[in-house]
VEXPARO-986931 format. One record per residue (C-alpha): residue in three letters; x, y, z. Coordinates in steps of 0.02 Angstrom, whole numbers, plus 32768, in hexadecimal, padded with zeros to 4 digits. Layout:
N
alaXYZ/...
# end
This chain:
380
unk706519DF5F8F/unk70DD19605FD6/unk70FF1946608F/unk71A919956080/unk71661A25601C/unk70E31A47609F/unk71631A496129/unk71D71AC060C4/unk71411B3460A5/unk71171B32615B/unk71CC1B53618C/unk71D51BEB6113/unk712E1C2A6156/unk716F1C1E6208/unk72101C7761D9/unk71B21CFE617F/unk71481D186219/unk71DF1D2C6283/unk72321DA36208/unk719B1E166211/unk71A01E2362CA/unk71DD1EC2631E/unk72941EB5635F/unk72561EA36414/unk71FD1DFF63ED/unk72891DA56394/unk73001D2863E4/unk738D1D9F6409/unk73EB1D2F6481/unk74151DCD64E8/unk745F1DD1659A/unk74341E696607/unk74371EAF66B9/unk73AB1E8B6732/unk738B1F0867C3/unk72E21EC46800/unk72981F4E686D/unk733C1FA06891/unk7333202A680F/unk73A42095687E/unk7434201F685D/unk743A204B679E/unk74DF20A06784/unk751320C566D0/unk75D020B666F0/unk75AA1FFD6722/unk75411FDE668A/unk75C7202D6618/unk76561FD06664/unk76021F26664C/unk75C61F43659F/unk750C1F3165D4/unk74851F4E6552/unk73E41F1665A5/unk739F1F4C664E/unk730B1F0466AF/unk72AE1F4B6740/unk72041F226794/unk71861F9A67DA/unk711E1F676873/unk706F1F9A6834/unk701E1FC568DE/unk70A9204D68F5/unk705C20A96861/unk6FD420E668D4/unk705121356945/unk70D0217F68CB/unk7070218D682A/unk70AF2139678E/unk710A21D16748/unk716C21E867ED/unk718A21346818/unk724A2111681D/unk723C207467BA/unk71DA20C4672A/unk7248215F672D/unk72E520F4672C/unk72B1207F669F/unk728421136634/unk73272169665B/unk738220C96630/unk732C20C46588/unk735D21796566/unk741621486586/unk740820CB64F4/unk73EB2028654D/unk73671FA66524/unk72EA1F9B65AD/unk72711F20660A/unk71F41F54668A/unk71931ECF66EA/unk70ED1EFA673E/unk70EB1EA667EA/unk703F1E7E6834/unk705C1E1E68D7/unk6FD61DD0693F/unk70421D6E69B8/unk6FEE1D1A6A4F/unk6F401D6F6A29/unk6EAD1D3369C5/unk6EC11D52690C/unk6E4A1DDA68C9/unk6DBB1DB36855/unk6DC91DD3679D/unk6D5B1E686773/unk6D4C1E9A682A/unk6D7B1F3B6882/unk6E341F0A689D/unk6E3E1ED167E9/unk6DFF1F7B67AA/unk6E7D1FD3681E/unk6F061F6A67D2/unk6EC61F9A6720/unk6ED5204F6751/unk6F862032678D/unk6FB61FDB66EB/unk6F6A206B6688/unk6FCA20EC66EE/unk7072209066C7/unk704720726610/unk702A212D65F8/unk70E02147662C/unk713920B665D4/unk70D9207B6540/unk713D209064A5/unk71D820C86507/unk721620256554/unk72391F8564ED/unk71E21EFF6552/unk71511F0465D0/unk71361E6A663D/unk708F1E49668A/unk70A71DF96734/unk714D1DE0678F/unk71401D3767DE/unk70871D1567E5/unk70941C61681D/unk70F21C8768BD/unk70AB1D3368DC/unk70001CE46904/unk6FC01C53696F/unk6FB91BA46928/unk6F071B97694A/unk6EDF1C2E68E2/unk6F381BF46840/unk6E991BCD67E7/unk6E2E1C066754/unk6E111CAF67AC/unk6ECC1CC367BD/unk6EE51CA96705/unk6E571D1C66D5/unk6E9C1DA5673C/unk6F451DAD66EB/unk6EF91D8C6643/unk6E921E26665F/unk6F291E8E668D/unk6F841E5365EF/unk6EEF1E74657F/unk6EEA1F2665C6/unk6F9D1F426596/unk6F7E1EFE64E9/unk6EEB1F6B64CB/unk6F452005650F/unk6FD61FE2649B/unk6F651FD26402/unk6F092071642A/unk6F9820E1645A/unk7038209A640F/unk700320496368/unk703B1FB66303/unk70EE1FDF6302/unk70F9200063BC/unk71A71FE76408/unk71641F9264A5/unk714E1ED864A3/unk70E31E756523/unk71131DD6657F/unk70B81D796607/unk71101D6D66AD/unk717F1CEA66F6/unk715B1C396715/unk71BD1BF567AD/unk71F01B4E67F8/unk71CF1AED675C/unk72581A6E6787/unk71D11A326806/unk713F19C967B3/unk70C71A0F6833/unk70E01ABD67ED/unk70991A846746/unk6FE01AA06766/unk6F421AC66707/unk6F661B7C6729/unk70141B7466D8/unk6FC61B166647/unk6F471B9F662F/unk6FCD1C226643/unk702C1BD765B2/unk6F911BBD654A/unk6F631C76655D/unk70171CA46528/unk700B1C316490/unk6F621C656452/unk6F741D23646F/unk6FC51D6863CC/unk6FF71E086423/unk70611DB464A3/unk71171D916471/unk71381D0A64EE/unk71481CD665A8/unk71D01CFB662E/unk72231C74669C/unk72831C8A6743/unk72EC1BF06762/unk73471BFF6808/unk73881B4F681B/unk74091AE66875/unk74521A9B67D5/unk74591ADE6727/unk74051A4766DE/unk73631A74673A/unk73531B1166CD/unk73381AA06636/unk72951A686685/unk72531B1A666B/unk727A1B2665B1/unk723D1A776597/unk71961AAA65E1/unk717D1B50658A/unk71BD1B3264DD/unk71411AB3649E/unk70B81B2064E5/unk70E91BBA647E/unk70CB1BF363CD/unk71551BE6634C/unk71691CA2634B/unk71731CBA6406/unk720C1CCA6472/unk722B1CC6652B/unk727B1D3665AC/unk72E41CFD6644/unk72DF1DA066B2/unk73291D446749/unk73921CA56752/unk74101C5F67CA/unk74541BC96828/unk74351C1B68CE/unk73F11B78690D/unk749D1B306900/unk74EA1BBE695E/unk746A1BA469E7/unk74A81AEF6A07/unk75541B326A39/unk752F1BC16AA7/unk75401B5A6B47/unk75E21B016B09/unk768E1B316B51/unk76F01BAD6AEB/unk778D1B706A86/unk781E1B4C6AFA/unk78931BA76A87/unk782B1C466A98/unk78191C306B53/unk78D31C216B66/unk79001CB46AF5/unk788E1D286B4A/unk78A01CED6BFD/unk77F11CAA6C12/unk77BF1C0A6C77/unk77A81B796C01/unk76FF1B536C4C/unk76C01BFC6C06/unk762A1BE16B92/unk760E1C2C6AE8/unk75791C906B14/unk75DE1CE36BA3/unk76621D1D6B2A/unk75D91D676AB8/unk75921DC16B4E/unk763B1E066B77/unk764E1E486AC9/unk75A51E9B6AD1/unk75CA1EE96B77/unk76711F2B6B35/unk76961F116A7D/unk77301EAD6A53/unk77C31EE269E4/unk779B1E916938/unk782E1E166945/unk77EA1DD969EA/unk77391DBB69A9/unk77821D6C6909/unk77EB1CF9697A/unk77551CBF69DF/unk76F11C916948/unk777C1C4868DB/unk77B91BDD6967/unk77071B93697F/unk76EF1AFF690E/unk76311B0F6913/unk76431BC168C6/unk76E01BB0685D/unk76971B156808/unk76051B7A67D0/unk765D1C1A6795/unk762D1BFE66DF/unk75721BE0670C/unk75421C7E66B0/unk75951C4A6615/unk75551B976616/unk74A51BCC6644/unk74991C4D65B7/unk74D21BC6653F/unk74431B566572/unk73C61BE5655A/unk74131C1864B1/unk74171B68646D/unk735C1B676469/unk73581BEB63E4/unk72CA1C3A6440/unk731B1CB364C1/unk72EF1D6764B2/unk73491DAF654C/unk73901D6A65EB/unk73BB1DE46675/unk742D1DB46705/unk743E1DF467B7/unk74AE1E8B6798/unk74D41EE16840/unk74C71EB068F6/unk74311F106924/unk741A1F8569BD/unk73A91F066A0F/unk741E1E6C6A04/unk74851E956A9B/unk73FE1EA06B1C/unk740C1E246BAF/unk746B1DA66B44/unk74701D066B9D/unk747B1C446B87/unk73D31C356B3B/unk73D81CD36ACC/unk73CE1CB26A0F/unk74781CE669CC/unk743A1D456935/unk74CF1DB66943/unk75401D2C6900/unk74EF1D35685A/unk75151DEA683A/unk758D1E2967B1/unk75B01EC4681B/unk75E91EA268CD/unk75AD1F506910/unk758D1F1969C1/unk76111E9469EF/unk76A91EEB699A/unk76FB1F9269B5/unk76E7200D6923/unk7771202068A7/unk77EC20AF68AD/unk7784210F6830/unk76E520FD6892/unk7693207B682A/unk76501FD86870/unk76B41F37685F/unk76881EA867ED/unk76731DF76827/unk770A1D9A67DC/unk769D1D0067B0/unk76221D5D6743/unk76671DF666F1/unk76D41DA86667/unk764C1D36662A/unk75C91DBA6638/unk762B1E3065CE/unk764E1DA7654D/unk75981D75654B/unk75691E28651C/unk75CA1E20647B/unk758C1D6F6442/
# end
């Protein structure tokens, strides 16, 4: 067989492998709505008006002890969302922030296995994608990101794989991904632990791929994420982006003065700072026109109003994107004690539910910058 014949045969084999994958595993290039832990913010009128097809929520696993898996709001909501005909992603969040990381095989590990089992009994075969781990590499201490750390999460993933095989079968609807890598634009974030994470993803046939969370200051930095993960994945694997934004860009401008045109139009001192306007809108929501005026008159925001469209093109151009979910709604926790050092996550949101008055029909207002591109991206 010639070199070109071998390459053609390999290419056909790869395509055949992809064609045989369940729908959830294929590169669908989808855009959806991310709610993080704020399951209470899911509102079907908002999803319908925006054309949303995918919904993502995470469940904080220690809370399973208090509420039970069947009664936890995140679990109940994602199942209800599925019943309403939406595609669904549920992330299992095991956070050990600021405390020693547990030992693989130890008492805490066994407790986490019990929690995983409890959730699996509720969702396996009913949701489309299950993600093991939310942001493991920032929900742990740097000193603990070692072989034990990897073994711990690998054990949780194997448990989910075993459960699916035993209780859901070969054609199971639910696909499994490993949780999100963070801060890959920083060389120091690419460690032996991230290498082993990707090696486990690549060498475990039952895992469909990996997740990334690029929250960056410039769109070009997100390319560092895909450039890192793609060579470390199998040909038949895809990736998720269950969180992404340029929130680090917004942060840089919070202590800058507001636009003079906005200050003059609304009778504000020109020395008023951006964060102070946001705080004012959180204290008493603005009419939509006023909020839109504030953002559209701000070059640092207006110049990035097509970020969502541009970022999705970058992800889609890889040919390996399964689903990306974007911050959908200003969450109930976003307005608490907003100050000059608060991370302005709320500027990412498609639905401006906290900073803008409700529409006349009672629905929440959309952020002018995101909604048109968000709707268009649903159809592409």
